[in-house]
N, CA, C and O atoms as a printed pandas DataFrame, in Angstrom:
     atom_number atom_name residue_name chain_id  residue_number  x_coord  y_coord  z_coord
0              1         N          UNK        A               1    1.025   -4.152   10.820
1              2        CA          UNK        A               1    1.229   -4.041    9.390
2              3         C          UNK        A               1    2.601   -3.411    9.166
3              4         O          UNK        A               1    2.942   -2.408    9.793
4              5         N          UNK        A               2    3.376   -4.003    8.277
5              6        CA          UNK        A               2    4.706   -3.497    7.940
6              7         C          UNK        A               2    4.826   -3.421    6.431
7              8         O          UNK        A               2    4.383   -4.326    5.723
8              9         N          UNK        A               3    5.423   -2.349    5.933
9             10        CA          UNK        A               3    5.611   -2.185    4.491
10            11         C          UNK        A               3    6.980   -1.590    4.212
11            12         O          UNK        A               3    7.623   -1.006    5.085
12            13         N          UNK        A               4    7.401   -1.756    2.976
13            14        CA          UNK        A               4    8.618   -1.126    2.470
14            15         C          UNK        A               4    8.265   -0.387    1.186
15            16         O          UNK        A               4    7.250   -0.676    0.553
16            17         N          UNK        A               5    9.095    0.549    0.814
17            18        CA          UNK        A               5    8.894    1.252   -0.451
18            19         C          UNK        A               5    8.864    0.226   -1.569
19            20         O          UNK        A               5    9.723   -0.653   -1.648
20            21         N          UNK        A               6    7.870    0.349   -2.428
21            22        CA          UNK        A               6    7.704   -0.578   -3.543
22            23         C          UNK        A               6    6.665   -1.648   -3.297
23            24         O          UNK        A               6    6.181   -2.267   -4.245
24            25         N          UNK        A               7    6.305   -1.884   -2.026
25            26        CA          UNK        A               7    5.241   -2.839   -1.724
26            27         C          UNK        A               7    3.913   -2.271   -2.211
27            28         O          UNK        A               7    3.767   -1.066   -2.413
28            29         N          UNK        A               8    2.948   -3.172   -2.394
29            30        CA          UNK        A               8    1.606   -2.745   -2.796
30            31         C          UNK        A               8    0.684   -2.723   -1.586
31            32         O          UNK        A               8    0.714   -3.625   -0.749
32            33         N          UNK        A               9   -0.122   -1.693   -1.508
33            34        CA          UNK        A               9   -1.170   -1.599   -0.496
34            35         C          UNK        A               9   -2.484   -1.895   -1.207
35            36         O          UNK        A               9   -2.833   -1.239   -2.188
36            37         N          UNK        A              10   -3.208   -2.888   -0.702
37            38        CA          UNK        A              10   -4.492   -3.279   -1.274
38            39         C          UNK        A              10   -5.553   -3.019   -0.222
39            40         O          UNK        A              10   -5.452   -3.499    0.907
40            41         N          UNK        A              11   -6.574   -2.253   -0.597
41            42        CA          UNK        A              11   -7.688   -1.952    0.303
42            43         C          UNK        A              11   -8.951   -2.514   -0.331
43            44         O          UNK        A              11   -9.377   -2.080   -1.402
44            45         N          UNK        A              12   -9.537   -3.486    0.351
45            46        CA          UNK        A              12  -10.778   -4.089   -0.139
46            47         C          UNK        A              12  -11.927   -3.108    0.054
47            48         O          UNK        A              12  -11.945   -2.335    1.011
48            49         N          UNK        A              13  -12.878   -3.149   -0.860
49            50        CA          UNK        A              13  -14.053   -2.308   -0.732
50            51         C          UNK        A              13  -14.876   -2.726    0.473
51            52         O          UNK        A              13  -15.095   -3.920    0.675
52            53         N          UNK        A              14  -15.338   -1.780    1.278
53            54        CA          UNK        A              14  -16.102   -2.130    2.477
54            55         C          UNK        A              14  -17.493   -2.687    2.178
55            56         O          UNK        A              14  -18.110   -3.327    3.029
56            57         N          UNK        A              15  -17.976   -2.440    0.969
57            58        CA          UNK        A              15  -19.295   -2.936    0.557
58            59         C          UNK        A              15  -19.179   -3.562   -0.824
59            60         O          UNK        A              15  -18.193   -3.347   -1.528
60            61         N          UNK        A              16  -20.167   -4.321   -1.204
61            62        CA          UNK        A              16  -20.163   -4.971   -2.515
62            63         C          UNK        A              16  -20.197   -3.979   -3.668
63            64         O          UNK        A              16  -19.759   -4.302   -4.772
64            65         N          UNK        A              17  -20.714   -2.773   -3.428
65            66        CA          UNK        A              17  -20.830   -1.800   -4.518
66            67         C          UNK        A              17  -19.614   -0.874   -4.628
67            68         O          UNK        A              17  -19.640    0.081   -5.403
68            69         N          UNK        A              18  -18.558   -1.142   -3.867
69            70        CA          UNK        A              18  -17.319   -0.364   -3.974
70            71         C          UNK        A              18  -16.202   -1.280   -4.434
71            72         O          UNK        A              18  -16.236   -2.486   -4.185
72            73         N          UNK        A              19  -15.218   -0.711   -5.102
73            74        CA          UNK        A              19  -14.162   -1.530   -5.678
74            75         C          UNK        A              19  -12.904   -1.571   -4.813
75            76         O          UNK        A              19  -12.706   -0.730   -3.935
76            77         N          UNK        A              20  -12.084   -2.540   -5.073
77            78        CA          UNK        A              20  -10.782   -2.676   -4.421
78            79         C          UNK        A              20   -9.854   -1.592   -4.973
79            80         O          UNK        A              20   -9.886   -1.278   -6.163
80            81         N          UNK        A              21   -9.030   -1.028   -4.091
81            82        CA          UNK        A              21   -8.017   -0.041   -4.506
82            83         C          UNK        A              21   -6.644   -0.633   -4.275
83            84         O          UNK        A              21   -6.396   -1.277   -3.256
84            85         N          UNK        A              22   -5.764   -0.413   -5.219
85            86        CA          UNK        A              22   -4.401   -0.908   -5.109
86            87         C          UNK        A              22   -3.455    0.223   -5.476
87            88         O          UNK        A              22   -3.685    0.968   -6.428
88            89         N          UNK        A              23   -2.390    0.333   -4.700
89            90        CA          UNK        A              23   -1.385    1.359   -4.968
90            91         C          UNK        A              23   -0.020    0.887   -4.516
91            92         O          UNK        A              23    0.114   -0.155   -3.874
92            93         N          UNK        A              24    0.984    1.661   -4.857
93            94        CA          UNK        A              24    2.348    1.330   -4.470
94            95         C          UNK        A              24    2.803    2.275   -3.363
95            96         O          UNK        A              24    2.547    3.478   -3.416
96            97         N          UNK        A              25    3.477    1.720   -2.364
97            98        CA          UNK        A              25    3.997    2.511   -1.249
98            99         C          UNK        A              25    5.221    3.274   -1.759
99           100         O          UNK        A              25    6.189    2.670   -2.221
100          101         N          UNK        A              26    5.169    4.600   -1.673
101          102        CA          UNK        A              26    6.282    5.433   -2.136
102          103         C          UNK        A              26    7.105    5.997   -0.986
103          104         O          UNK        A              26    8.226    6.462   -1.190
104          105         N          UNK        A              27    6.548    5.955    0.224
105          106        CA          UNK        A              27    7.264    6.414    1.415
106          107         C          UNK        A              27    6.635    5.781    2.650
107          108         O          UNK        A              27    5.412    5.683    2.756
108          109         N          UNK        A              28    7.480    5.353    3.580
109          110        CA          UNK        A              28    7.010    4.810    4.857
110          111         C          UNK        A              28    7.306    5.862    5.912
111          112         O          UNK        A              28    8.465    6.225    6.115
112          113         N          UNK        A              29    6.280    6.354    6.583
113          114        CA          UNK        A              29    6.467    7.429    7.562
114          115         C          UNK        A              29    6.528    6.942    8.999
115          116         O          UNK        A              29    6.989    7.666    9.881
116          117         N          UNK        A              30    6.065    5.717    9.242
117          118        CA          UNK        A              30    6.123    5.159   10.590
118          119         C          UNK        A              30    7.456    4.468   10.837
119          120         O          UNK        A              30    8.235    4.234    9.913
120          121         N          UNK        A              31    7.702    4.150   12.097
121          122        CA          UNK        A              31    8.941    3.451   12.467
122          123         C          UNK        A              31    8.854    1.973   12.112
123          124         O          UNK        A              31    7.815    1.338   12.291
124          125         N          UNK        A              32    9.947    1.441   11.612
125          126        CA          UNK        A              32   10.028    0.012   11.353
126          127         C          UNK        A              32    9.042   -0.517   10.342
127          128         O          UNK        A              32    8.649   -1.681   10.418
128          129         N          UNK        A              33    8.629    0.307    9.396
129          130        CA          UNK        A              33    7.699   -0.131    8.364
130          131         C          UNK        A              33    6.233    0.052    8.702
131          132         O          UNK        A              33    5.360   -0.372    7.945
132          133         N          UNK        A              34    5.960    0.684    9.837
133          134        CA          UNK        A              34    4.571    0.889   10.274
134          135         C          UNK        A              34    3.936    2.083    9.551
135          136         O          UNK        A              34    4.643    2.951    9.039
136          137         N          UNK        A              35    2.599    2.120    9.515
137          138        CA          UNK        A              35    1.910    3.265    8.923
138          139         C          UNK        A              35    2.193    4.552    9.687
139          140         O          UNK        A              35    2.663    4.511   10.824
140          141         N          UNK        A              36    1.913    5.684    9.072
141          142        CA          UNK        A              36    1.232    5.877    7.793
142          143         C          UNK        A              36    2.188    5.704    6.607
143          144         O          UNK        A              36    3.409    5.670    6.755
144          145         N          UNK        A              37    1.566    5.597    5.416
145          146        CA          UNK        A              37    2.311    5.413    4.176
146          147         C          UNK        A              37    1.904    6.461    3.158
147          148         O          UNK        A              37    0.739    6.851    3.079
148          149         N          UNK        A              38    2.884    6.915    2.376
149          150        CA          UNK        A              38    2.576    7.672    1.158
150          151         C          UNK        A              38    2.311    6.622    0.101
151          152         O          UNK        A              38    3.124    5.718   -0.094
152          153         N          UNK        A              39    1.187    6.728   -0.583
153          154        CA          UNK        A              39    0.782    5.725   -1.563
154          155         C          UNK        A              39    0.381    6.417   -2.854
155          156         O          UNK        A              39   -0.304    7.440   -2.850
156          157         N          UNK        A              40    0.825    5.834   -3.954
157          158        CA          UNK        A              40    0.358    6.285   -5.275
158          159         C          UNK        A              40   -0.629    5.224   -5.759
159          160         O          UNK        A              40   -0.241    4.131   -6.172
160          161         N          UNK        A              41   -1.923    5.577   -5.695
161          162        CA          UNK        A              41   -2.956    4.664   -6.182
162          163         C          UNK        A              41   -2.787    4.496   -7.687
163          164         O          UNK        A              41   -2.426    5.442   -8.386
164          165         N          UNK        A              42   -3.049    3.295   -8.179
165          166        CA          UNK        A              42   -2.881    3.044   -9.607
166          167         C          UNK        A              42   -3.872    3.828  -10.459
167          168         O          UNK        A              42   -3.629    4.032  -11.648
168          169         N          UNK        A              43   -4.988    4.274   -9.872
169          170        CA          UNK        A              43   -5.989    5.020  -10.642
170          171         C          UNK        A              43   -5.899    6.537  -10.434
171          172         O          UNK        A              43   -6.805    7.262  -10.844
172          173         N          UNK        A              44   -4.826    7.028   -9.805
173          174        CA          UNK        A              44   -4.628    8.470   -9.598
174          175         C          UNK        A              44   -3.216    8.855  -10.009
175          176         O          UNK        A              44   -2.352    7.992  -10.162
176          177         N          UNK        A              45   -2.983   10.143  -10.185
177          178        CA          UNK        A              45   -1.659   10.592  -10.632
178          179         C          UNK        A              45   -0.912   11.392   -9.564
179          180         O          UNK        A              45   -0.042   12.200   -9.887
180          181         N          UNK        A              46   -1.256   11.165   -8.283
181          182        CA          UNK        A              46   -0.545   11.840   -7.205
182          183         C          UNK        A              46   -0.496   10.945   -5.974
183          184         O          UNK        A              46   -1.294   10.018   -5.835
184          185         N          UNK        A              47    0.453   11.232   -5.082
185          186        CA          UNK        A              47    0.596   10.464   -3.844
186          187         C          UNK        A              47   -0.345   11.006   -2.776
187          188         O          UNK        A              47   -0.639   12.201   -2.733
188          189         N          UNK        A              48   -0.813   10.102   -1.915
189          190        CA          UNK        A              48   -1.674   10.476   -0.797
190          191         C          UNK        A              48   -1.150    9.811    0.467
191          192         O          UNK        A              48   -0.515    8.758    0.404
192          193         N          UNK        A              49   -1.414   10.419    1.602
193          194        CA          UNK        A              49   -1.041    9.862    2.896
194          195         C          UNK        A              49   -2.166    8.927    3.337
195          196         O          UNK        A              49   -3.333    9.315    3.379
196          197         N          UNK        A              50   -1.793    7.684    3.665
197          198        CA          UNK        A              50   -2.795    6.667    3.997
198          199         C          UNK        A              50   -2.500    6.072    5.371
199          200         O          UNK        A              50   -1.374    5.675    5.670
200          201         N          UNK        A              51   -3.533    6.023    6.187
201          202        CA          UNK        A              51   -3.522    5.289    7.455
202          203         C          UNK        A              51   -4.409    4.066    7.215
203          204         O          UNK        A              51   -5.628    4.161    7.360
204          205         N          UNK        A              52   -3.829    2.930    6.855
205          206        CA          UNK        A              52   -4.647    1.778    6.464
206          207         C          UNK        A              52   -5.518    1.269    7.606
207          208         O          UNK        A              52   -5.122    1.268    8.772
208          209         N          UNK        A              53   -6.714    0.839    7.231
209          210        CA          UNK        A              53   -7.647    0.268    8.194
210          211         C          UNK        A              53   -7.607   -1.247    8.159
211          212         O          UNK        A              53   -6.723   -1.838    7.539
212          213         N          UNK        A              54   -8.568   -1.878    8.827
213          214        CA          UNK        A              54   -8.588   -3.336    8.915
214          215         C          UNK        A              54   -8.889   -4.035    7.593
215          216         O          UNK        A              54   -8.672   -5.240    7.466
216          217         N          UNK        A              55   -9.384   -3.295    6.615
217          218        CA          UNK        A              55   -9.686   -3.886    5.308
218          219         C          UNK        A              55   -8.502   -3.796    4.345
219          220         O          UNK        A              55   -8.655   -4.059    3.152
220          221         N          UNK        A              56   -7.326   -3.427    4.854
221          222        CA          UNK        A              56   -6.140   -3.256    4.016
222          223         C          UNK        A              56   -5.119   -4.354    4.293
223          224         O          UNK        A              56   -5.066   -4.932    5.378
224          225         N          UNK        A              57   -4.313   -4.617    3.269
225          226        CA          UNK        A              57   -3.215   -5.570    3.431
226          227         C          UNK        A              57   -2.040   -5.117    2.569
227          228         O          UNK        A              57   -2.207   -4.362    1.611
228          229         N          UNK        A              58   -0.852   -5.591    2.929
229          230        CA          UNK        A              58    0.366   -5.294    2.185
230          231         C          UNK        A              58    0.738   -6.519    1.362
231          232         O          UNK        A              58    0.733   -7.640    1.870
232          233         N          UNK        A              59    1.059   -6.305    0.099
233          234        CA          UNK        A              59    1.622   -7.346   -0.750
234          235         C          UNK        A              59    3.073   -6.967   -0.980
235          236         O          UNK        A              59    3.366   -5.920   -1.557
236          237         N          UNK        A              60    3.976   -7.819   -0.528
237          238        CA          UNK        A              60    5.403   -7.516   -0.595
238          239         C          UNK        A              60    5.883   -7.423   -2.034
239          240         O          UNK        A              60    5.442   -8.176   -2.902
240          241         N          UNK        A              61    6.792   -6.484   -2.272
241          242        CA          UNK        A              61    7.450   -6.333   -3.561
242          243         C          UNK        A              61    8.440   -7.478   -3.704
243          244         O          UNK        A              61    9.362   -7.611   -2.899
244          245         N          UNK        A              62    8.254   -8.299   -4.719
245          246        CA          UNK        A              62    9.150   -9.444   -4.923
246          247         C          UNK        A              62   10.216   -9.170   -5.966
247          248         O          UNK        A              62   10.979  -10.072   -6.311
248          249         N          UNK        A              63   10.289   -7.948   -6.477
249          250        CA          UNK        A              63   11.273   -7.604   -7.501
250          251         C          UNK        A              63   12.560   -7.097   -6.878
251          252         O          UNK        A              63   13.116   -6.095   -7.327
252          253         N          UNK        A              64   13.037   -7.781   -5.851
253          254        CA          UNK        A              64   14.289   -7.393   -5.210
254          255         C          UNK        A              64   15.444   -8.079   -5.918
255          256         O          UNK        A              64   15.271   -9.172   -6.458
256          257         N          UNK        A              65   16.617   -7.464   -5.926
257          258        CA          UNK        A              65   17.772   -8.135   -6.498
258          259         C          UNK        A              65   18.021   -9.461   -5.775
259          260         O          UNK        A              65   17.983   -9.531   -4.547
260          261         N          UNK        A              66   18.274  -10.498   -6.555
261          262        CA          UNK        A              66   18.591  -11.784   -5.965
262          263         C          UNK        A              66   17.385  -12.670   -5.704
263          264         O          UNK        A              66   17.546  -13.791   -5.221
264          265         N          UNK        A              67   16.171  -12.195   -6.013
265          266        CA          UNK        A              67   14.987  -13.048   -5.850
266          267         C          UNK        A              67   14.472  -13.443   -7.203
267          268         O          UNK        A              67   14.676  -12.729   -8.185
268          269         N          UNK        A              68   13.806  -14.573   -7.267
269          270        CA          UNK        A              68   13.242  -15.051   -8.523
270          271         C          UNK        A              68   11.751  -14.996   -8.484
271          272         O          UNK        A              68   11.095  -15.362   -9.459
């Protein structure tokens, strides 16, 4: 898994009765984009350190200069 600042981290709920969590990566602490990540969840007002598991994925930030 590789991420950059501004990418979204999406964690699927492990069970049907739990919801998906989505947040923005605010800091990459691993080498070369690897975890762990500082993430600001969209439903919280502070950053947390996240070691993503197998139910997580990165959605790349497409709002880079020069991209449409």
